PDB file with SEQRES, HELIX, SHEET and CRYST1 records, atoms N, CA, C and O in Angstrom:
SEQRES   1 A   77  MET ASN GLU PRO ASP GLY THR GLN ARG ARG ALA GLN GLN          
SEQRES   2 A   77  ALA ARG GLU ASN CYS PRO PHE LEU THR ALA LYS GLN THR          
SEQRES   3 A   77  ALA PHE HIS LEU GLY ILE ALA ARG THR THR LEU LYS ARG          
SEQRES   4 A   77  MET ARG SER GLU ARG ARG GLY PRO ALA CYS ARG LEU HIS          
SEQRES   5 A   77  GLY HIS ALA TRP TYR TYR HIS ILE ASP ASP ILE GLU ALA          
SEQRES   6 A   77  TRP SER ASN ALA ARG LYS ARG ASP GLY GLY HIS ASP              
HELIX    1 AA1 THR A    7  ASN A   17  1                                  11    
HELIX    2 AA2 ALA A   23  LEU A   30  1                                   8    
HELIX    3 AA3 ARG A   34  SER A   42  1                                   9    
HELIX    4 AA4 ILE A   60  ALA A   69  1                                  10    
SHEET    1 AA1 3 PHE A  20  THR A  22  0                                        
SHEET    2 AA1 3 ALA A  55  HIS A  59 -1                                        
SHEET    3 AA1 3 ARG A  50  HIS A  52 -1                                        
CRYST1    1.000    1.000    1.000  90.00  90.00  90.00 P 1           1          
ATOM      1  N   MET A   1     178.633  17.704 232.427  1.00  0.00           N  
ATOM      2  CA  MET A   1     177.464  18.113 231.668  1.00  0.00           C  
ATOM      3  C   MET A   1     176.742  19.202 232.445  1.00  0.00           C  
ATOM      4  O   MET A   1     176.503  19.047 233.642  1.00  0.00           O  
ATOM      5  N   ASN A   2     176.401  20.269 231.805  1.00  0.00           N  
ATOM      6  CA  ASN A   2     175.702  21.363 232.466  1.00  0.00           C  
ATOM      7  C   ASN A   2     174.208  21.090 232.517  1.00  0.00           C  
ATOM      8  O   ASN A   2     173.592  20.759 231.503  1.00  0.00           O  
ATOM      9  N   GLU A   3     173.639  21.228 233.689  1.00  0.00           N  
ATOM     10  CA  GLU A   3     172.210  21.038 233.879  1.00  0.00           C  
ATOM     11  C   GLU A   3     171.518  22.390 233.813  1.00  0.00           C  
ATOM     12  O   GLU A   3     172.097  23.397 234.221  1.00  0.00           O  
ATOM     13  N   PRO A   4     170.283  22.432 233.303  1.00  0.00           N  
ATOM     14  CA  PRO A   4     169.537  23.687 233.353  1.00  0.00           C  
ATOM     15  C   PRO A   4     169.425  24.161 234.794  1.00  0.00           C  
ATOM     16  O   PRO A   4     169.334  23.355 235.719  1.00  0.00           O  
ATOM     17  N   ASP A   5     169.432  25.461 234.971  1.00  0.00           N  
ATOM     18  CA  ASP A   5     169.390  26.055 236.300  1.00  0.00           C  
ATOM     19  C   ASP A   5     168.235  25.493 237.115  1.00  0.00           C  
ATOM     20  O   ASP A   5     167.085  25.555 236.680  1.00  0.00           O  
ATOM     21  N   GLY A   6     168.519  24.958 238.264  1.00  0.00           N  
ATOM     22  CA  GLY A   6     167.503  24.482 239.185  1.00  0.00           C  
ATOM     23  C   GLY A   6     167.097  23.032 239.018  1.00  0.00           C  
ATOM     24  O   GLY A   6     166.401  22.503 239.885  1.00  0.00           O  
ATOM     25  N   THR A   7     167.496  22.364 237.951  1.00  0.00           N  
ATOM     26  CA  THR A   7     167.071  20.990 237.725  1.00  0.00           C  
ATOM     27  C   THR A   7     167.562  20.072 238.832  1.00  0.00           C  
ATOM     28  O   THR A   7     166.786  19.297 239.390  1.00  0.00           O  
ATOM     29  N   GLN A   8     168.838  20.154 239.149  1.00  0.00           N  
ATOM     30  CA  GLN A   8     169.379  19.301 240.208  1.00  0.00           C  
ATOM     31  C   GLN A   8     168.762  19.647 241.557  1.00  0.00           C  
ATOM     32  O   GLN A   8     168.501  18.761 242.371  1.00  0.00           O  
ATOM     33  N   ARG A   9     168.531  20.934 241.790  1.00  0.00           N  
ATOM     34  CA  ARG A   9     167.917  21.355 243.053  1.00  0.00           C  
ATOM     35  C   ARG A   9     166.508  20.777 243.177  1.00  0.00           C  
ATOM     36  O   ARG A   9     166.139  20.268 244.236  1.00  0.00           O  
ATOM     37  N   ARG A  10     165.717  20.852 242.102  1.00  0.00           N  
ATOM     38  CA  ARG A  10     164.352  20.318 242.137  1.00  0.00           C  
ATOM     39  C   ARG A  10     164.362  18.807 242.325  1.00  0.00           C  
ATOM     40  O   ARG A  10     163.530  18.263 243.051  1.00  0.00           O  
ATOM     41  N   ALA A  11     165.296  18.135 241.678  1.00  0.00           N  
ATOM     42  CA  ALA A  11     165.390  16.687 241.833  1.00  0.00           C  
ATOM     43  C   ALA A  11     165.735  16.327 243.275  1.00  0.00           C  
ATOM     44  O   ALA A  11     165.170  15.387 243.835  1.00  0.00           O  
ATOM     45  N   GLN A  12     166.658  17.069 243.874  1.00  0.00           N  
ATOM     46  CA  GLN A  12     167.029  16.820 245.266  1.00  0.00           C  
ATOM     47  C   GLN A  12     165.846  17.069 246.198  1.00  0.00           C  
ATOM     48  O   GLN A  12     165.613  16.288 247.121  1.00  0.00           O  
ATOM     49  N   GLN A  13     165.100  18.144 245.968  1.00  0.00           N  
ATOM     50  CA  GLN A  13     163.922  18.424 246.784  1.00  0.00           C  
ATOM     51  C   GLN A  13     162.891  17.315 246.636  1.00  0.00           C  
ATOM     52  O   GLN A  13     162.243  16.935 247.611  1.00  0.00           O  
ATOM     53  N   ALA A  14     162.735  16.798 245.436  1.00  0.00           N  
ATOM     54  CA  ALA A  14     161.789  15.710 245.217  1.00  0.00           C  
ATOM     55  C   ALA A  14     162.197  14.484 246.015  1.00  0.00           C  
ATOM     56  O   ALA A  14     161.351  13.826 246.622  1.00  0.00           O  
ATOM     57  N   ARG A  15     163.489  14.172 246.018  1.00  0.00           N  
ATOM     58  CA  ARG A  15     163.963  13.018 246.786  1.00  0.00           C  
ATOM     59  C   ARG A  15     163.711  13.202 248.278  1.00  0.00           C  
ATOM     60  O   ARG A  15     163.340  12.254 248.971  1.00  0.00           O  
ATOM     61  N   GLU A  16     163.912  14.420 248.770  1.00  0.00           N  
ATOM     62  CA  GLU A  16     163.769  14.683 250.199  1.00  0.00           C  
ATOM     63  C   GLU A  16     162.311  14.741 250.627  1.00  0.00           C  
ATOM     64  O   GLU A  16     161.964  14.237 251.696  1.00  0.00           O  
ATOM     65  N   ASN A  17     161.453  15.344 249.817  1.00  0.00           N  
ATOM     66  CA  ASN A  17     160.061  15.553 250.205  1.00  0.00           C  
ATOM     67  C   ASN A  17     159.161  14.418 249.743  1.00  0.00           C  
ATOM     68  O   ASN A  17     158.580  13.716 250.570  1.00  0.00           O  
ATOM     69  N   CYS A  18     159.042  14.235 248.487  1.00  0.00           N  
ATOM     70  CA  CYS A  18     158.248  13.155 247.907  1.00  0.00           C  
ATOM     71  C   CYS A  18     158.962  12.706 246.647  1.00  0.00           C  
ATOM     72  O   CYS A  18     159.036  13.462 245.678  1.00  0.00           O  
ATOM     73  N   PRO A  19     159.481  11.505 246.642  1.00  0.00           N  
ATOM     74  CA  PRO A  19     160.278  11.070 245.498  1.00  0.00           C  
ATOM     75  C   PRO A  19     159.451  10.723 244.259  1.00  0.00           C  
ATOM     76  O   PRO A  19     160.020  10.420 243.210  1.00  0.00           O  
ATOM     77  N   PHE A  20     158.127  10.761 244.360  1.00  0.00           N  
ATOM     78  CA  PHE A  20     157.281  10.411 243.223  1.00  0.00           C  
ATOM     79  C   PHE A  20     156.784  11.649 242.505  1.00  0.00           C  
ATOM     80  O   PHE A  20     156.299  12.592 243.130  1.00  0.00           O  
ATOM     81  N   LEU A  21     156.910  11.638 241.184  1.00  0.00           N  
ATOM     82  CA  LEU A  21     156.441  12.730 240.347  1.00  0.00           C  
ATOM     83  C   LEU A  21     155.258  12.249 239.522  1.00  0.00           C  
ATOM     84  O   LEU A  21     155.187  11.081 239.139  1.00  0.00           O  
ATOM     85  N   THR A  22     154.336  13.157 239.253  1.00  0.00           N  
ATOM     86  CA  THR A  22     153.223  12.846 238.368  1.00  0.00           C  
ATOM     87  C   THR A  22     153.742  12.763 236.936  1.00  0.00           C  
ATOM     88  O   THR A  22     154.891  13.109 236.664  1.00  0.00           O  
ATOM     89  N   ALA A  23     152.896  12.306 236.034  1.00  0.00           N  
ATOM     90  CA  ALA A  23     153.281  12.262 234.624  1.00  0.00           C  
ATOM     91  C   ALA A  23     153.580  13.667 234.115  1.00  0.00           C  
ATOM     92  O   ALA A  23     154.524  13.862 233.350  1.00  0.00           O  
ATOM     93  N   LYS A  24     152.790  14.635 234.531  1.00  0.00           N  
ATOM     94  CA  LYS A  24     153.008  16.019 234.109  1.00  0.00           C  
ATOM     95  C   LYS A  24     154.364  16.522 234.595  1.00  0.00           C  
ATOM     96  O   LYS A  24     155.111  17.129 233.828  1.00  0.00           O  
ATOM     97  N   GLN A  25     154.684  16.271 235.862  1.00  0.00           N  
ATOM     98  CA  GLN A  25     155.964  16.697 236.425  1.00  0.00           C  
ATOM     99  C   GLN A  25     157.125  15.969 235.754  1.00  0.00           C  
ATOM    100  O   GLN A  25     158.169  16.564 235.486  1.00  0.00           O  
ATOM    101  N   THR A  26     156.935  14.687 235.486  1.00  0.00           N  
ATOM    102  CA  THR A  26     157.984  13.891 234.850  1.00  0.00           C  
ATOM    103  C   THR A  26     158.266  14.395 233.441  1.00  0.00           C  
ATOM    104  O   THR A  26     159.423  14.546 233.049  1.00  0.00           O  
ATOM    105  N   ALA A  27     157.215  14.650 232.691  1.00  0.00           N  
ATOM    106  CA  ALA A  27     157.390  15.173 231.335  1.00  0.00           C  
ATOM    107  C   ALA A  27     158.131  16.501 231.373  1.00  0.00           C  
ATOM    108  O   ALA A  27     159.032  16.733 230.566  1.00  0.00           O  
ATOM    109  N   PHE A  28     157.762  17.369 232.297  1.00  0.00           N  
ATOM    110  CA  PHE A  28     158.442  18.660 232.429  1.00  0.00           C  
ATOM    111  C   PHE A  28     159.915  18.451 232.776  1.00  0.00           C  
ATOM    112  O   PHE A  28     160.795  19.085 232.195  1.00  0.00           O  
ATOM    113  N   HIS A  29     160.169  17.562 233.721  1.00  0.00           N  
ATOM    114  CA  HIS A  29     161.539  17.277 234.163  1.00  0.00           C  
ATOM    115  C   HIS A  29     162.399  16.784 232.998  1.00  0.00           C  
ATOM    116  O   HIS A  29     163.571  17.143 232.889  1.00  0.00           O  
ATOM    117  N   LEU A  30     161.811  15.961 232.132  1.00  0.00           N  
ATOM    118  CA  LEU A  30     162.546  15.401 231.001  1.00  0.00           C  
ATOM    119  C   LEU A  30     162.550  16.321 229.784  1.00  0.00           C  
ATOM    120  O   LEU A  30     163.300  16.101 228.834  1.00  0.00           O  
ATOM    121  N   GLY A  31     161.714  17.347 229.817  1.00  0.00           N  
ATOM    122  CA  GLY A  31     161.651  18.273 228.689  1.00  0.00           C  
ATOM    123  C   GLY A  31     160.923  17.705 227.481  1.00  0.00           C  
ATOM    124  O   GLY A  31     161.260  18.015 226.338  1.00  0.00           O  
ATOM    125  N   ILE A  32     159.920  16.868 227.744  1.00  0.00           N  
ATOM    126  CA  ILE A  32     159.133  16.279 226.662  1.00  0.00           C  
ATOM    127  C   ILE A  32     157.653  16.545 226.920  1.00  0.00           C  
ATOM    128  O   ILE A  32     157.269  16.923 228.026  1.00  0.00           O  
ATOM    129  N   ALA A  33     156.836  16.349 225.911  1.00  0.00           N  
ATOM    130  CA  ALA A  33     155.391  16.524 226.051  1.00  0.00           C  
ATOM    131  C   ALA A  33     154.800  15.353 226.831  1.00  0.00           C  
ATOM    132  O   ALA A  33     155.322  14.238 226.796  1.00  0.00           O  
ATOM    133  N   ARG A  34     153.699  15.626 227.536  1.00  0.00           N  
ATOM    134  CA  ARG A  34     153.026  14.545 228.258  1.00  0.00           C  
ATOM    135  C   ARG A  34     152.577  13.445 227.306  1.00  0.00           C  
ATOM    136  O   ARG A  34     152.628  12.263 227.650  1.00  0.00           O  
ATOM    137  N   THR A  35     152.137  13.828 226.113  1.00  0.00           N  
ATOM    138  CA  THR A  35     151.701  12.819 225.142  1.00  0.00           C  
ATOM    139  C   THR A  35     152.866  11.926 224.715  1.00  0.00           C  
ATOM    140  O   THR A  35     152.680  10.736 224.462  1.00  0.00           O  
ATOM    141  N   THR A  36     154.051  12.494 224.638  1.00  0.00           N  
ATOM    142  CA  THR A  36     155.240  11.698 224.313  1.00  0.00           C  
ATOM    143  C   THR A  36     155.526  10.712 225.433  1.00  0.00           C  
ATOM    144  O   THR A  36     155.807   9.540 225.178  1.00  0.00           O  
ATOM    145  N   LEU A  37     155.456  11.182 226.673  1.00  0.00           N  
ATOM    146  CA  LEU A  37     155.679  10.302 227.821  1.00  0.00           C  
ATOM    147  C   LEU A  37     154.636   9.188 227.846  1.00  0.00           C  
ATOM    148  O   LEU A  37     154.965   8.034 228.118  1.00  0.00           O  
ATOM    149  N   LYS A  38     153.388   9.531 227.566  1.00  0.00           N  
ATOM    150  CA  LYS A  38     152.314   8.529 227.543  1.00  0.00           C  
ATOM    151  C   LYS A  38     152.586   7.473 226.472  1.00  0.00           C  
ATOM    152  O   LYS A  38     152.437   6.277 226.722  1.00  0.00           O  
ATOM    153  N   ARG A  39     152.985   7.920 225.279  1.00  0.00           N  
ATOM    154  CA  ARG A  39     153.294   6.984 224.200  1.00  0.00           C  
ATOM    155  C   ARG A  39     154.474   6.092 224.588  1.00  0.00           C  
ATOM    156  O   ARG A  39     154.449   4.883 224.356  1.00  0.00           O  
ATOM    157  N   MET A  40     155.499   6.693 225.177  1.00  0.00           N  
ATOM    158  CA  MET A  40     156.664   5.921 225.605  1.00  0.00           C  
ATOM    159  C   MET A  40     156.266   4.884 226.649  1.00  0.00           C  
ATOM    160  O   MET A  40     156.760   3.756 226.632  1.00  0.00           O  
ATOM    161  N   ARG A  41     155.369   5.268 227.560  1.00  0.00           N  
ATOM    162  CA  ARG A  41     154.907   4.337 228.589  1.00  0.00           C  
ATOM    163  C   ARG A  41     154.162   3.172 227.945  1.00  0.00           C  
ATOM    164  O   ARG A  41     154.382   2.018 228.313  1.00  0.00           O  
ATOM    165  N   SER A  42     153.284   3.464 226.989  1.00  0.00           N  
ATOM    166  CA  SER A  42     152.502   2.402 226.352  1.00  0.00           C  
ATOM    167  C   SER A  42     153.383   1.475 225.515  1.00  0.00           C  
ATOM    168  O   SER A  42     153.055   0.304 225.324  1.00  0.00           O  
ATOM    169  N   GLU A  43     154.499   2.004 225.017  1.00  0.00           N  
ATOM    170  CA  GLU A  43     155.440   1.199 224.239  1.00  0.00           C  
ATOM    171  C   GLU A  43     156.546   0.599 225.108  1.00  0.00           C  
ATOM    172  O   GLU A  43     157.450  -0.065 224.602  1.00  0.00           O  
ATOM    173  N   ARG A  44     156.467   0.837 226.410  1.00  0.00           N  
ATOM    174  CA  ARG A  44     157.459   0.349 227.387  1.00  0.00           C  
ATOM    175  C   ARG A  44     158.870   0.818 227.057  1.00  0.00           C  
ATOM    176  O   ARG A  44     159.834   0.064 227.186  1.00  0.00           O  
ATOM    177  N   ARG A  45     158.978   2.086 226.626  1.00  0.00           N  
ATOM    178  CA  ARG A  45     160.280   2.670 226.297  1.00  0.00           C  
ATOM    179  C   ARG A  45     160.701   3.742 227.292  1.00  0.00           C  
ATOM    180  O   ARG A  45     161.858   4.161 227.285  1.00  0.00           O  
ATOM    181  N   GLY A  46     159.806   4.186 228.132  1.00  0.00           N  
ATOM    182  CA  GLY A  46     160.098   5.276 229.053  1.00  0.00           C  
ATOM    183  C   GLY A  46     160.601   4.784 230.392  1.00  0.00           C  
ATOM    184  O   GLY A  46     160.855   3.594 230.580  1.00  0.00           O  
ATOM    185  N   PRO A  47     160.741   5.721 231.328  1.00  0.00           N  
ATOM    186  CA  PRO A  47     161.180   5.338 232.670  1.00  0.00           C  
ATOM    187  C   PRO A  47     160.138   4.462 233.362  1.00  0.00           C  
ATOM    188  O   PRO A  47     158.950   4.512 233.040  1.00  0.00           O  
ATOM    189  N   ALA A  48     160.602   3.665 234.312  1.00  0.00           N  
ATOM    190  CA  ALA A  48     159.698   2.817 235.087  1.00  0.00           C  
ATOM    191  C   ALA A  48     158.645   3.688 235.762  1.00  0.00           C  
ATOM    192  O   ALA A  48     158.932   4.802 236.199  1.00  0.00           O  
ATOM    193  N   CYS A  49     157.419   3.164 235.841  1.00  0.00           N  
ATOM    194  CA  CYS A  49     156.338   3.937 236.451  1.00  0.00           C  
ATOM    195  C   CYS A  49     155.413   3.015 237.228  1.00  0.00           C  
ATOM    196  O   CYS A  49     155.482   1.790 237.126  1.00  0.00           O  
ATOM    197  N   ARG A  50     154.542   3.649 238.010  1.00  0.00           N  
ATOM    198  CA  ARG A  50     153.608   2.916 238.861  1.00  0.00           C  
ATOM    199  C   ARG A  50     152.227   3.521 238.700  1.00  0.00           C  
ATOM    200  O   ARG A  50     152.080   4.740 238.614  1.00  0.00           O  
ATOM    201  N   LEU A  51     151.220   2.669 238.661  1.00  0.00           N  
ATOM    202  CA  LEU A  51     149.845   3.133 238.581  1.00  0.00           C  
ATOM    203  C   LEU A  51     149.252   3.102 239.983  1.00  0.00           C  
ATOM    204  O   LEU A  51     149.158   2.043 240.605  1.00  0.00           O  
ATOM    205  N   HIS A  52     148.860   4.258 240.469  1.00  0.00           N  
ATOM    206  CA  HIS A  52     148.221   4.385 241.785  1.00  0.00           C  
ATOM    207  C   HIS A  52     146.833   4.943 241.533  1.00  0.00           C  
ATOM    208  O   HIS A  52     146.688   6.113 241.180  1.00  0.00           O  
ATOM    209  N   GLY A  53     145.818   4.121 241.712  1.00  0.00           N  
ATOM    210  CA  GLY A  53     144.466   4.561 241.381  1.00  0.00           C  
ATOM    211  C   GLY A  53     144.358   4.729 239.874  1.00  0.00           C  
ATOM    212  O   GLY A  53     144.522   3.773 239.117  1.00  0.00           O  
ATOM    213  N   HIS A  54     144.079   5.957 239.448  1.00  0.00           N  
ATOM    214  CA  HIS A  54     143.970   6.247 238.018  1.00  0.00           C  
ATOM    215  C   HIS A  54     145.131   7.087 237.509  1.00  0.00           C  
ATOM    216  O   HIS A  54     145.098   7.561 236.373  1.00  0.00           O  
ATOM    217  N   ALA A  55     146.147   7.275 238.322  1.00  0.00           N  
ATOM    218  CA  ALA A  55     147.257   8.158 237.945  1.00  0.00           C  
ATOM    219  C   ALA A  55     148.579   7.395 237.916  1.00  0.00           C  
ATOM    220  O   ALA A  55     148.829   6.506 238.731  1.00  0.00           O  
ATOM    221  N   TRP A  56     149.414   7.771 236.952  1.00  0.00           N  
ATOM    222  CA  TRP A  56     150.749   7.200 236.836  1.00  0.00           C  
ATOM    223  C   TRP A  56     151.738   8.060 237.603  1.00  0.00           C  
ATOM    224  O   TRP A  56     151.681   9.288 237.546  1.00  0.00           O  
ATOM    225  N   TYR A  57     152.647   7.408 238.323  1.00  0.00           N  
ATOM    226  CA  TYR A  57     153.687   8.101 239.080  1.00  0.00           C  
ATOM    227  C   TYR A  57     155.048   7.520 238.718  1.00  0.00           C  
ATOM    228  O   TYR A  57     155.184   6.339 238.399  1.00  0.00           O  
ATOM    229  N   TYR A  58     156.047   8.393 238.778  1.00  0.00           N  
ATOM    230  CA  TYR A  58     157.418   8.036 238.430  1.00  0.00           C  
ATOM    231  C   TYR A  58     158.317   8.390 239.601  1.00  0.00           C  
ATOM    232  O   TYR A  58     158.240   9.497 240.134  1.00  0.00           O  
ATOM    233  N   HIS A  59     159.165   7.462 240.003  1.00  0.00           N  
ATOM    234  CA  HIS A  59     160.118   7.732 241.077  1.00  0.00           C  
ATOM    235  C   HIS A  59     161.295   8.497 240.483  1.00  0.00           C  
ATOM    236  O   HIS A  59     161.786   8.150 239.409  1.00  0.00           O  
ATOM    237  N   ILE A  60     161.741   9.525 241.172  1.00  0.00           N  
ATOM    238  CA  ILE A  60     162.809  10.384 240.658  1.00  0.00           C  
ATOM    239  C   ILE A  60     164.074   9.581 240.345  1.00  0.00           C  
ATOM    240  O   ILE A  60     164.769   9.888 239.375  1.00  0.00           O  
ATOM    241  N   ASP A  61     164.381   8.571 241.139  1.00  0.00           N  
ATOM    242  CA  ASP A  61     165.571   7.753 240.870  1.00  0.00           C  
ATOM    243  C   ASP A  61     165.420   6.953 239.575  1.00  0.00           C  
ATOM    244  O   ASP A  61     166.390   6.777 238.838  1.00  0.00           O  
ATOM    245  N   ASP A  62     164.192   6.464 239.294  1.00  0.00           N  
ATOM    246  CA  ASP A  62     163.943   5.746 238.041  1.00  0.00           C  
ATOM    247  C   ASP A  62     164.062   6.684 236.844  1.00  0.00           C  
ATOM    248  O   ASP A  62     164.586   6.304 235.797  1.00  0.00           O  
ATOM    249  N   ILE A  63     163.573   7.904 237.006  1.00  0.00           N  
ATOM    250  CA  ILE A  63     163.660   8.899 235.933  1.00  0.00           C  
ATOM    251  C   ILE A  63     165.122   9.204 235.633  1.00  0.00           C  
ATOM    252  O   ILE A  63     165.539   9.205 234.475  1.00  0.00           O  
ATOM    253  N   GLU A  64     165.892   9.460 236.678  1.00  0.00           N  
ATOM    254  CA  GLU A  64     167.308   9.796 236.501  1.00  0.00           C  
ATOM    255  C   GLU A  64     168.087   8.625 235.906  1.00  0.00           C  
ATOM    256  O   GLU A  64     168.935   8.825 235.036  1.00  0.00           O  
ATOM    257  N   ALA A  65     167.808   7.401 236.369  1.00  0.00           N  
ATOM    258  CA  ALA A  65     168.503   6.223 235.838  1.00  0.00           C  
ATOM    259  C   ALA A  65     168.184   6.031 234.360  1.00  0.00           C  
ATOM    260  O   ALA A  65     169.073   5.747 233.558  1.00  0.00           O  
ATOM    261  N   TRP A  66     166.910   6.188 234.004  1.00  0.00           N  
ATOM    262  CA  TRP A  66     166.498   6.054 232.606  1.00  0.00           C  
ATOM    263  C   TRP A  66     167.184   7.113 231.747  1.00  0.00           C  
ATOM    264  O   TRP A  66     167.697   6.811 230.669  1.00  0.00           O  
ATOM    265  N   SER A  67     167.189   8.340 232.224  1.00  0.00           N  
ATOM    266  CA  SER A  67     167.807   9.441 231.484  1.00  0.00           C  
ATOM    267  C   SER A  67     169.313   9.229 231.339  1.00  0.00           C  
ATOM    268  O   SER A  67     169.865   9.414 230.254  1.00  0.00           O  
ATOM    269  N   ASN A  68     169.970   8.847 232.415  1.00  0.00           N  
ATOM    270  CA  ASN A  68     171.422   8.637 232.378  1.00  0.00           C  
ATOM    271  C   ASN A  68     171.818   7.501 231.443  1.00  0.00           C  
ATOM    272  O   ASN A  68     172.895   7.535 230.847  1.00  0.00           O  
ATOM    273  N   ALA A  69     170.958   6.496 231.311  1.00  0.00           N  
ATOM    274  CA  ALA A  69     171.243   5.378 230.412  1.00  0.00           C  
ATOM    275  C   ALA A  69     171.232   5.817 228.952  1.00  0.00           C  
ATOM    276  O   ALA A  69     171.752   5.112 228.087  1.00  0.00           O  
ATOM    277  N   ARG A  70     170.645   6.969 228.677  1.00  0.00           N  
ATOM    278  CA  ARG A  70     170.558   7.484 227.315  1.00  0.00           C  
ATOM    279  C   ARG A  70     171.507   8.636 227.050  1.00  0.00           C  
ATOM    280  O   ARG A  70     171.440   9.274 226.000  1.00  0.00           O  
ATOM    281  N   LYS A  71     172.390   8.902 227.999  1.00  0.00           N  
ATOM    282  CA  LYS A  71     173.327  10.018 227.874  1.00  0.00           C  
ATOM    283  C   LYS A  71     174.343   9.726 226.782  1.00  0.00           C  
ATOM    284  O   LYS A  71     174.856   8.613 226.657  1.00  0.00           O  
ATOM    285  N   ARG A  72     174.619  10.768 225.991  1.00  0.00           N  
ATOM    286  CA  ARG A  72     175.629  10.667 224.934  1.00  0.00           C  
ATOM    287  C   ARG A  72     176.659  11.754 225.156  1.00  0.00           C  
ATOM    288  O   ARG A  72     176.342  12.827 225.671  1.00  0.00           O  
ATOM    289  N   ASP A  73     177.885  11.477 224.768  1.00  0.00           N  
ATOM    290  CA  ASP A  73     178.965  12.446 224.931  1.00  0.00           C  
ATOM    291  C   ASP A  73     179.213  13.208 223.639  1.00  0.00           C  
ATOM    292  O   ASP A  73     179.685  12.639 222.654  1.00  0.00           O  
ATOM    293  N   GLY A  74     178.891  14.495 223.647  1.00  0.00           N  
ATOM    294  CA  GLY A  74     179.286  15.417 222.601  1.00  0.00           C  
ATOM    295  C   GLY A  74     178.819  15.164 221.193  1.00  0.00           C  
ATOM    296  O   GLY A  74     179.334  15.789 220.266  1.00  0.00           O  
ATOM    297  N   GLY A  75     177.871  14.281 220.987  1.00  0.00           N  
ATOM    298  CA  GLY A  75     177.401  14.024 219.635  1.00  0.00           C  
ATOM    299  C   GLY A  75     176.373  15.035 219.180  1.00  0.00           C  
ATOM    300  O   GLY A  75     175.926  15.881 219.954  1.00  0.00           O  
ATOM    301  N   HIS A  76     176.009  14.941 217.942  1.00  0.00           N  
ATOM    302  CA  HIS A  76     174.967  15.791 217.376  1.00  0.00           C  
ATOM    303  C   HIS A  76     173.741  14.940 217.124  1.00  0.00           C  
ATOM    304  O   HIS A  76     173.837  13.730 216.919  1.00  0.00           O  
ATOM    305  N   ASP A  77     172.576  15.592 217.142  1.00  0.00           N  
ATOM    306  CA  ASP A  77     171.331  14.868 216.868  1.00  0.00           C  
ATOM    307  C   ASP A  77     171.227  14.455 215.429  1.00  0.00           C  
ATOM    308  O   ASP A  77     170.239  13.837 215.034  1.00  0.00           O  
TER     309      ASP A  77                                                      
END                                                                             
């Protein structure tokens, strides 16, 4: 599967530097709107997350595992 240019590099840098992404960063990484991520979180359909203070954080490994669990081979939407 071809990844958008730099996606794997950014994910690797996140793992090496700080494995936690903000909701904004996570939404960008997944290519969805923050409001979509928020709705998914409230419906317990999105990647695992953690509340630290007043902010939600997502571990890059949880994001990747969640995304990979939804991978489809060659189908159409």
